[in-house]
C-alpha positions in Angstrom: 96.0 109.2 139.4 97.5 107.4 136.4 95.6 104.4 135.2 98.8 102.9 133.9 98.1 103.6 130.2 100.6 105.6 128.1 99.7 109.2 127.7 98.5 110.3 124.3 100.8 112.7 122.4 99.4 116.0 121.6 98.3 116.2 117.9 98.1 119.0 115.4 94.3 119.1 116.1 95.0 119.8 119.7 97.3 122.6 118.9 94.8 124.2 116.5 92.0 124.0 119.0 94.1 125.6 121.8 95.5 128.3 119.5 92.1 129.0 118.0 93.3 128.5 114.4 92.6 126.1 111.6 94.6 122.9 110.9 95.9 124.6 107.7 97.4 127.4 109.8 99.2 125.0 112.1 100.5 123.2 109.0 101.8 126.5 107.6 103.5 127.4 110.8 105.3 124.1 110.7 106.1 124.0 107.0 105.7 127.5 105.5 106.0 129.9 108.4 106.5 132.9 106.1 102.8 132.6 105.1 101.6 133.2 108.7 101.6 136.5 110.6 104.0 136.8 113.5 101.2 137.2 116.1 99.5 134.0 114.8 102.8 132.1 114.7 103.5 133.1 118.3 100.0 131.9 119.4 100.6 128.6 117.7 104.1 128.1 119.2 102.6 129.0 122.6 100.0 126.3 122.2 102.7 123.8 121.2 104.7 124.6 124.2 101.8 124.2 126.6 100.8 120.9 125.1 104.3 119.5 124.8 103.7 119.0 121.1 106.4 117.1 119.2 106.3 117.2 115.5 106.0 113.7 113.8 108.9 114.1 111.4 108.7 110.4 110.3 105.1 110.8 109.1 105.9 114.1 107.3 108.9 112.4 105.5 106.8 109.4 104.7 104.2 111.6 103.0 107.0 113.3 101.0 108.3 109.8 99.9 111.8 110.2 101.4 113.5 110.8 104.7 116.3 113.0 105.9 118.1 109.9 107.2 121.1 108.1 105.9 122.5 104.7 107.1 125.9 103.2 107.5 126.1 99.4 107.7 129.5 98.6 109.3 131.3 95.3 109.0 132.2 95.1 112.7 131.2 97.7 115.3 133.6 96.3 117.8 136.5 97.5 115.6 137.3 101.1 116.4 138.3 101.7 112.8 134.6 101.6 111.8 133.6 103.8 114.7 136.0 106.5 113.6 134.7 106.2 110.0 131.2 106.6 111.3 132.2 109.8 113.2 133.2 111.3 109.8 129.9 110.3 108.3 128.1 111.9 111.2 130.1 115.1 110.7 128.6 115.5 107.2 125.2 114.3 108.1 124.9 116.8 110.9 126.0 119.7 108.7 123.3 118.7 106.1 120.6 118.3 108.8 120.4 114.5 108.3 120.0 111.8 110.9 122.3 108.7 110.8 121.3 105.1 111.4 124.3 102.9 112.3 123.9 99.1 111.7 126.3 96.3 112.5 126.4 93.4 110.1 128.9 91.6 112.3 130.4 90.1 109.1 127.2 88.1 108.6 125.8 88.2 105.0 122.3 87.3 106.2 122.3 90.0 108.8 123.6 92.5 106.3 120.8 91.5 103.8 118.2 92.0 106.5 119.4 95.5 107.3 119.3 96.4 103.7 115.7 95.4 103.4 114.7 97.3 106.5 116.6 100.4 105.5 114.9 100.5 102.1 111.5 100.0 103.8 112.3 103.0 106.0 112.9 105.1 102.8 116.4 106.2 103.9 118.0 108.8 101.6 120.9 106.5 101.0 123.1 103.7 102.3 126.8 103.7 103.1 128.1 100.1 103.5 131.3 98.2 104.2 129.9 95.0 102.7 130.8 91.4 103.5 130.9 90.8 99.7 131.4 93.8 97.5 129.9 91.8 94.6 126.6 91.1 96.3 123.7 91.6 93.9 121.7 93.5 96.6 124.1 96.4 96.2 122.8 96.8 92.7 119.2 96.3 93.5 118.8 99.2 95.9 120.1 101.9 93.5 117.9 100.4 90.7 114.9 101.2 93.0 116.1 104.7 93.9 118.2 104.2 97.0 121.9 105.2 96.4 124.6 103.0 97.8 128.2 104.0 98.4 130.9 101.5 99.3 133.2 102.3 102.2 136.6 100.8 102.6 135.8 98.6 99.7 136.1 98.8 95.9 134.3 97.2 93.0 135.2 96.8 89.3 133.6 99.2 86.9 131.8 102.4 87.6 128.5 101.2 89.1 128.9 102.7 92.5 130.7 105.5 94.3 133.4 104.2 96.7 136.0 105.4 99.1 139.0 103.2 100.1 142.6 103.2 101.0 145.4 101.8 98.8 146.0 98.7 100.9 148.6 97.3 98.6 150.7 100.4 99.2 150.0 100.1 102.9 151.4 96.5 102.9 154.5 97.7 101.1 155.0 100.5 103.5 154.9 98.1 106.5 157.3 95.6 104.9 159.7 98.3 103.6 159.9 99.6 107.1 160.8 96.2 108.6 163.2 95.4 105.8 165.0 98.7 106.3 165.3 97.9 110.0 167.2 94.7 109.0 164.5 92.0 109.4 164.8 89.1 107.1 162.1 86.7 108.5 158.8 88.5 108.8 155.4 87.0 109.6 152.2 88.2 108.0 149.5 87.7 110.6 145.8 88.2 109.5 142.8 86.7 107.9 140.6 85.3 106.7 141.8 85.4 103.1 138.3 86.2 101.7 138.5 89.7 103.1 139.7 91.9 100.2 141.8 94.2 102.4 143.6 91.3 103.9 144.5 90.0 100.5 145.6 93.5 99.3 147.8 94.0 102.4 149.3 90.6 102.0 150.0 91.2 98.3 151.6 94.5 99.2 153.9 92.7 101.6 154.9 90.2 99.0 155.6 93.0 96.5 158.0 94.7 99.0 159.8 91.4 99.6 160.3 90.9 95.8 161.3 94.6 95.3 164.0 94.2 97.9 165.4 91.1 96.1 164.6 88.8 99.0 163.4 85.3 98.7 159.6 84.7 98.9 160.3 82.6 102.1 161.2 85.8 103.9 157.4 86.2 104.5 156.0 83.6 106.9 152.2 83.3 106.7 150.3 83.1 109.9 146.6 83.1 108.9 143.8 83.9 111.3 140.0 83.3 111.3 139.2 86.9 112.1 140.8 90.3 112.6 140.3 90.4 116.4 142.4 90.7 119.5 141.7 87.1 120.5 142.9 85.8 117.1 146.0 88.0 117.6 146.7 86.4 121.0 146.4 82.9 119.4 148.8 83.9 116.6 151.2 85.2 119.3 151.1 81.9 121.0 151.9 80.1 117.7 154.8 82.4 117.0 156.1 82.1 120.6 156.0 78.3 120.2 158.2 78.2 117.2 161.9 77.2 117.6 164.0 80.3 118.3 166.0 79.7 115.1 162.9 79.5 112.9 160.9 82.2 114.7 160.2 85.4 112.7 161.9 88.5 114.1 159.1 90.8 113.0 155.3 90.6 112.2 153.1 92.7 110.0 149.4 92.3 111.2 146.3 92.7 109.1 144.9 95.3 111.5 145.7 96.9 114.9 143.4 94.6 116.9 145.3 91.6 115.7 148.6 93.4 116.4 147.6 94.3 119.9 146.5 90.7 120.6 149.8 89.5 119.1 151.7 91.8 121.3 149.9 90.7 124.4 150.2 87.0 123.6 153.9 87.2 122.8 154.9 89.2 125.9 152.9 86.9 128.1 154.9 83.9 126.8 158.3 85.7 127.2 158.8 86.9 123.6 159.7 90.6 124.1 158.4 93.4 121.8 160.4 94.8 120.0 163.6 93.1 121.3 162.5 89.6 120.1 159.7 90.5 117.8 159.0 93.8 116.0 155.3 94.4 115.4 153.5 96.6 112.8 149.7 97.0 112.8 147.3 98.6 110.4 144.7 101.4 110.8 146.4 103.4 113.6 143.4 103.3 115.9 143.7 105.4 119.1 144.6 102.3 121.1 147.7 101.7 118.9 149.5 104.7 120.4 148.2 104.0 123.9 149.4 100.3 124.1 151.9 99.2 126.7 154.4 99.2 123.9 153.2 101.9 121.5 152.4 100.3 118.2 153.9 101.1 114.9 151.0 101.2 112.4 150.0 102.0 108.9 147.6 105.0 109.3 144.4 105.3 107.4 142.5 108.6 107.3 139.5 107.0 109.0 137.4 110.1 109.7 138.0 111.6 106.3 137.0 108.3 104.7 133.6 108.7 106.4 133.3 112.4 105.4 134.1 111.7 101.8 131.7 108.8 101.6 128.8 110.8 103.1 129.4 113.7 100.7 129.3 111.3 97.7 126.1 109.8 99.0 124.3 113.1 99.5 125.4 114.3 96.1 124.1 111.2 94.5 120.8 111.5 96.2 120.3 115.2 95.3 122.2 115.9 92.1 120.7 114.7 88.8 124.1 115.2 87.2 125.9 113.1 89.7 128.8 111.1 88.4 130.1 108.1 90.3 133.6 108.5 91.8 136.0 106.0 93.2 138.2 107.8 95.7 141.4 106.2 96.9 143.3 107.6 99.9 147.0 107.2 100.6 148.1 105.4 103.8 151.2 106.4 105.8 153.4 104.6 108.2 153.6 105.8 111.8 156.7 104.4 113.5 156.6 103.9 117.3 158.3 101.8 120.0 157.1 98.3 118.7 159.7 98.3 115.9 163.4 98.8 116.1 166.6 98.1 114.1 168.1 94.7 114.6 
């Protein structure tokens, strides 16, 4: 009968005793099996199976001074964009026989800092991060102590880090070019907060498209939000729906798909039809965009490939003494669906 205590895991000593070999022989079977005869290897493996022995990989890696683990600190795990990027990271990690830690900073600088401390203590092989602030000094401190850091969906001046990102200014231009070509002349930019670099870049791209088309700056109506969430999109939808019909924008370009989906819901609930009364363009082209009640036009980012590219750069930096930092920039594309139409 159990006394309620946790059973002790079988140790290397237990395996050696049952197999009738030395500790060194068991160690060789685990780490250098070519040095052990087949019959002895079989006897040791049989003992492991009988005892339910599980190798303590963490202890082995700690003795070696590094782990076969990488980490990705995401900005917002509730956003499917980051989940898709993480799947790309996982693809490369699995191919290279690495484990992946996924951490959610929830856009909180203090939480992000805490994760970075713990990950360094765990001796991870490297850290991928979509930082709250790309200029945070902690992103320099980790590499200086031997833990590589690669920025994901962010850039930084200079050549201090590898990074992967998308040309968000071009993405903003693509969205506005599409709406202008469809005949819209009063277009809302819905997103925020302004401190997020991608929001600023997408907004600047939208402004550039307005200027290139020879339209007045007032063509772009700014509807700023406190976050890039569905709830903030719904709130923005209510604001737009509440505008006098003569002053209401006929189209909206949103900072991401979550905002666009919330905007769509909020407008439709208040009697503003999409796309008849308001055309809507999102950004990211997450899976939910195409599956919305009104399939969403969106600026597509190669999310999974962003993750794969970032992971490859991180592993190269951790293993290759001749590694050279690279700043990779991917090109977005506009995917037109039912949420936009010609006026």
